[in-house]
C-alpha positions as CSV (number, residue, x, y, z in Angstrom):
1,M,68.3,69.6,-190.6
2,E,66.2,72.8,-190.9
3,E,64.9,71.8,-194.3
4,L,63.6,68.4,-191.9
5,V,61.7,70.9,-189.9
6,K,59.7,72.7,-192.9
7,E,58.7,69.5,-194.5
8,G,57.5,68.6,-190.9
9,L,59.6,65.4,-190.8
10,V,61.1,66.4,-187.6
11,R,60.0,68.9,-184.6
12,H,63.2,70.1,-183.2
13,I,67.2,70.3,-184.0
14,G,69.6,69.6,-181.2
15,V,73.3,69.8,-180.7
16,S,76.1,67.3,-179.1
17,N,79.1,67.7,-177.4
18,V,79.9,71.3,-178.3
19,G,80.9,74.0,-175.7
20,C,79.4,77.6,-175.4
21,V,81.4,78.8,-178.5
22,K,80.1,76.6,-180.8
23,I,76.6,77.3,-180.0
24,I,77.0,80.9,-180.2
25,D,78.2,80.0,-183.7
26,V,75.1,78.2,-184.7
27,I,72.7,80.6,-183.0
28,K,74.4,83.2,-185.4
29,Y,74.0,81.3,-188.8
30,A,70.7,79.2,-188.3
31,K,67.4,79.8,-188.9
32,I,65.9,77.5,-186.4
33,R,67.9,77.5,-183.2
34,P,68.7,74.2,-181.2
35,S,66.4,73.1,-179.0
36,V,68.9,70.7,-177.2
37,L,72.1,70.2,-176.6
38,Q,73.3,66.2,-175.5
39,V,76.4,66.1,-173.4
40,E,78.2,64.1,-170.9
41,M,77.6,65.2,-167.6
42,H,77.5,63.6,-164.0
43,P,78.6,64.2,-160.6
44,F,82.3,64.3,-161.5
45,L,81.9,66.4,-164.5
46,T,78.9,68.9,-163.9
47,Q,79.5,71.4,-166.4
48,D,78.2,74.0,-164.4
49,K,78.7,77.0,-166.8
50,L,77.7,75.5,-169.8
51,L,74.6,74.3,-168.0
52,R,74.1,78.1,-166.7
53,F,74.5,79.1,-170.8
54,T,72.4,76.9,-172.2
55,H,69.7,77.7,-169.7
56,M,70.3,81.5,-170.4
57,Q,69.7,80.4,-174.6
58,G,66.3,78.3,-173.5
59,I,68.2,75.4,-174.7
60,Q,67.4,72.0,-172.6
61,V,70.0,69.6,-171.7
62,M,70.0,66.5,-172.1
63,A,72.9,64.1,-170.3
64,Y,74.1,60.9,-171.1
65,S,77.0,58.7,-169.3
66,N,75.2,60.1,-166.3
67,F,77.0,57.9,-163.9
68,G,80.5,58.3,-165.3
69,S,81.8,56.7,-168.4
70,L,82.2,52.9,-167.4
71,S,83.3,51.8,-170.9
72,Y,86.8,53.7,-170.6
73,V,87.6,51.9,-167.3
74,Q,86.7,48.7,-169.3
75,L,88.9,50.0,-171.7
76,G,92.0,50.6,-169.1
77,M,91.9,54.4,-170.3
78,A,90.4,55.6,-166.6
79,T,90.2,53.8,-163.5
80,D,87.3,52.7,-160.8
81,S,87.7,56.4,-159.1
82,D,86.9,57.9,-162.1
83,T,83.7,56.6,-162.4
84,C,80.3,57.2,-159.8
85,L,79.3,53.9,-160.0
86,L,82.3,52.6,-158.6
87,S,83.1,55.7,-156.0
88,A,82.4,55.2,-151.9
89,A,79.9,57.4,-151.8
90,I,77.8,55.5,-153.9
91,L,78.9,52.0,-153.0
92,E,78.7,52.5,-149.3
93,P,74.6,53.8,-149.0
94,A,73.9,51.2,-151.9
95,S,75.2,48.5,-149.5
96,K,73.4,49.6,-146.7
97,Y,70.0,49.9,-148.4
98,N,70.5,46.5,-150.4
99,K,70.6,48.5,-153.5
100,T,72.5,48.4,-156.4
101,P,74.7,51.2,-156.8
102,A,72.5,52.4,-160.0
């Protein structure tokens, strides 16, 4: 990936689904620091410490599954209470204002 940056084919390098320790490892040996971390993040999984660490390191965070992982509910690996879109805290105001939970 660093070669692609040097060749001008990409501008930034990112990492995905890693924690603080792995980010420190990458920073130690990489010539080009990662500029973004992509991780699952939503109200049920806020990852406060990881977010604080990345900000201290100057690494931007890109969240995915912002409403919780609906696919796990469909696969039977989670319940409706594990996703933000199906929680009362979201459904009630959505209904009140005639909006979708999203």
